[in-house]
C-alpha positions as CSV (number, residue, x, y, z in Angstrom):
1,M,-4.7,15.2,-43.1
2,N,-5.3,18.3,-45.0
3,I,-1.9,19.2,-47.0
4,L,-2.1,22.7,-48.1
5,R,1.0,23.3,-50.0
6,D,4.7,21.2,-50.5
7,G,3.6,18.6,-48.5
8,I,2.6,20.7,-45.2
9,D,-0.7,20.0,-43.2
10,K,-2.4,22.7,-41.0
11,K,-0.5,21.7,-38.1
12,G,2.8,22.4,-39.8
13,N,3.6,18.8,-40.3
14,Y,5.7,18.2,-43.5
15,D,6.1,15.2,-45.2
16,L,10.1,14.4,-44.5
17,L,10.4,12.7,-48.0
18,W,8.6,15.6,-50.2
19,K,11.1,18.1,-50.3
20,Y,14.0,15.4,-51.3
21,V,11.7,14.2,-54.4
22,K,9.3,16.8,-55.5
23,N,11.1,17.3,-58.6
24,Q,11.4,13.9,-59.4
25,K,9.4,11.6,-61.8
26,L,8.3,9.2,-59.5
27,R,7.2,5.8,-60.7
28,T,5.9,3.4,-57.7
29,V,5.5,3.9,-54.2
30,I,4.6,1.7,-51.5
31,D,2.6,2.4,-48.5
32,I,2.8,0.0,-45.7
33,G,0.5,0.6,-42.9
34,A,-1.8,3.0,-44.9
35,W,-4.5,3.2,-42.1
36,W,-7.4,4.9,-43.8
37,G,-4.9,6.5,-46.4
38,P,-4.1,10.4,-45.7
39,W,-0.1,9.7,-46.6
40,T,-1.6,7.7,-50.1
41,L,-4.0,10.7,-50.9
42,W,-1.0,13.1,-50.8
43,W,0.9,11.3,-52.5
44,Q,-1.4,9.8,-55.2
45,T,-1.4,12.8,-57.4
46,H,2.7,12.7,-57.4
47,V,3.2,9.4,-58.8
48,K,2.2,6.8,-61.2
49,K,1.2,4.0,-58.9
50,I,1.0,3.3,-55.4
51,E,0.8,-0.5,-53.9
52,I,-1.0,0.2,-50.6
53,F,-1.0,-2.3,-48.1
54,E,-3.5,-2.2,-44.8
55,P,-4.3,-5.6,-43.1
56,N,-6.8,-4.0,-40.5
57,T,-10.5,-5.4,-41.6
58,S,-11.6,-2.4,-39.4
59,I,-10.4,0.5,-41.5
60,L,-10.2,-1.1,-44.4
61,P,-14.0,-0.2,-45.8
62,M,-12.7,3.3,-45.6
63,L,-9.5,3.3,-46.9
64,E,-11.1,1.5,-50.3
65,H,-13.7,4.2,-50.0
66,N,-11.1,7.1,-49.9
67,V,-9.2,5.7,-52.8
68,K,-11.8,4.1,-55.1
69,E,-11.7,6.9,-57.8
70,F,-7.9,6.9,-58.0
71,K,-7.0,4.6,-60.9
72,N,-3.3,4.4,-59.8
73,C,-3.8,2.7,-56.2
74,T,-3.8,-0.9,-55.5
75,V,-5.0,-1.8,-52.2
76,H,-3.8,-5.3,-50.8
77,K,-5.7,-6.4,-47.8
78,T,-2.6,-8.1,-46.2
79,A,-0.1,-8.0,-43.6
80,L,3.7,-7.6,-44.4
81,G,6.3,-9.3,-42.2
82,N,9.5,-11.7,-43.1
83,T,7.4,-15.6,-43.6
84,S,4.1,-16.3,-45.0
85,G,1.0,-17.3,-43.0
86,S,-2.0,-15.5,-41.1
87,V,-1.9,-13.2,-38.0
88,S,-5.1,-11.5,-35.9
89,M,-4.7,-7.6,-34.9
90,K,-5.5,-5.7,-31.7
91,Y,-6.7,-2.6,-30.6
92,E,-5.5,-0.5,-27.9
93,T,-7.2,2.0,-26.7
94,H,-4.2,4.2,-24.9
95,S,-2.8,4.2,-28.3
96,G,-5.3,4.7,-30.5
97,T,-3.4,1.8,-32.7
98,N,-4.1,-1.2,-34.0
99,H,-0.9,-3.8,-34.2
100,I,-0.5,-7.5,-34.9
101,S,-1.4,-9.6,-31.8
102,S,-0.6,-13.3,-32.7
103,F,0.2,-15.7,-35.6
104,D,-2.9,-17.1,-36.3
105,G,-6.0,-15.6,-37.5
106,D,-8.0,-14.9,-40.9
107,I,-5.5,-11.9,-42.2
108,K,-3.2,-12.8,-44.7
109,L,0.7,-12.4,-43.8
110,K,3.1,-12.2,-46.7
111,T,6.7,-10.6,-47.7
112,L,7.2,-7.4,-49.8
113,D,9.7,-9.6,-51.4
114,S,6.8,-11.8,-52.7
115,Y,5.3,-9.5,-54.9
116,S,8.4,-8.9,-56.9
117,F,7.5,-5.2,-57.7
118,T,10.1,-3.1,-59.6
119,E,10.4,0.5,-60.2
120,I,10.2,1.8,-56.7
121,D,11.2,4.6,-55.9
122,I,9.5,5.2,-52.2
123,I,8.7,2.5,-49.5
124,K,6.6,4.1,-46.3
125,I,6.3,1.9,-43.4
126,D,4.0,2.6,-40.4
127,V,3.6,-0.5,-38.9
128,E,3.4,-0.1,-34.9
129,G,6.5,-1.6,-34.2
130,F,5.9,-4.7,-36.7
131,E,9.1,-2.5,-38.5
132,I,11.8,-5.2,-38.3
133,P,9.9,-8.0,-39.8
134,V,8.7,-6.1,-42.5
135,L,11.9,-4.9,-43.3
136,E,13.4,-8.2,-43.1
137,G,10.4,-9.6,-45.8
138,A,11.5,-6.6,-48.1
139,E,15.1,-6.9,-48.2
140,E,15.4,-8.2,-51.5
141,T,13.2,-5.8,-53.1
142,I,15.2,-2.6,-51.1
143,L,18.4,-4.1,-52.4
144,S,17.2,-4.7,-56.0
145,Q,14.9,-1.4,-56.3
146,K,17.0,0.9,-54.0
147,P,13.7,3.3,-52.9
148,W,13.7,6.3,-50.8
149,I,12.5,4.6,-47.3
150,Q,10.3,6.5,-44.8
151,I,9.6,4.9,-41.6
152,E,8.1,5.1,-38.3
153,S,10.7,4.5,-35.5
154,N,9.4,5.1,-31.8
155,S,9.2,2.3,-28.9
156,S,5.9,0.5,-30.1
157,G,8.4,-2.1,-31.6
158,N,8.8,-3.6,-27.6
159,R,5.8,-4.9,-27.8
160,Y,7.2,-7.6,-30.2
161,K,10.5,-7.1,-27.7
162,R,12.4,-5.0,-30.6
163,H,14.2,-1.6,-29.7
164,K,14.1,1.0,-32.3
165,I,17.9,0.9,-32.8
166,E,17.4,-2.1,-34.7
167,I,15.8,-0.1,-37.6
168,N,18.7,2.2,-38.0
169,N,21.1,-1.2,-37.6
170,F,19.4,-3.0,-39.9
171,L,19.1,-0.1,-42.7
172,K,22.9,0.6,-42.1
173,N,23.9,-2.9,-42.4
174,I,22.1,-2.7,-46.0
175,G,24.0,0.2,-47.1
176,M,21.4,2.9,-46.4
177,T,21.9,6.3,-44.4
178,L,20.1,8.1,-42.2
179,I,19.4,11.9,-44.2
180,D,16.6,13.0,-41.9
181,K,14.1,12.4,-39.2
182,K,11.4,14.1,-37.3
183,W,9.7,11.9,-34.5
184,P,8.5,9.4,-35.5
185,D,10.0,9.4,-38.7
186,Q,13.0,8.8,-40.5
187,V,13.9,9.2,-44.3
188,W,16.5,6.8,-45.4
189,I,18.9,6.6,-48.9
190,F,21.2,4.6,-50.7
191,K,24.1,7.2,-51.4
C-alpha cells in the first residue's frame, strides 16, 4: 500500500482511524493479522511502539524484512484467540487469504490478555473470520486499556460458523460504540 498523505492511498482508501487520532500522542498500537505489514508500515512513524501479530509462516519472512529497520516494532509469530494451544493455517485461492484451519499444528495460539500489554491506544484486527475468538481472548486488555479498535467485519467468519453481527454484539456488550465504517472495516471506541 502506498500511503500518500493523511492515510490516503493511491486508490483513495482511507485508514479510518487516522482522522480521529492524528493529533494525539500515541503510545502502543497492536496489529493483529499484520500480513506483510502495510498497516504497520503506515502507523510505525506515528506511534511509540507497535506489537505485531502474524502467524502465517509463509508471509512472516516478508513481514520481518519490512519492519527490521524499525526499533519500535516487535513481531510475534503467534496466532491470537480465546485459548492457548496450537493451530494450522490454510490458504484459499478464491479469496487469496490464509486462515486458521484446525486446532492442531505447529503455530502457537495465545490470548492477547496473556501478554499483559499496557498503554495501548489502538488495536487493529484483521484475522479472516477469527475476530470473535480474538476479541474474547482480548477482553480484559480491551476493558482495562480502552483502546480504539479497527476491526474487519465481513462474511469470512462463516468458515467458523460465526456471523459478523457477533462482532457488533460483543463490542456493544462491553461498552463500545461504532463510530465509523467503510467496508470491510469498522472503528469502535469507548465513549
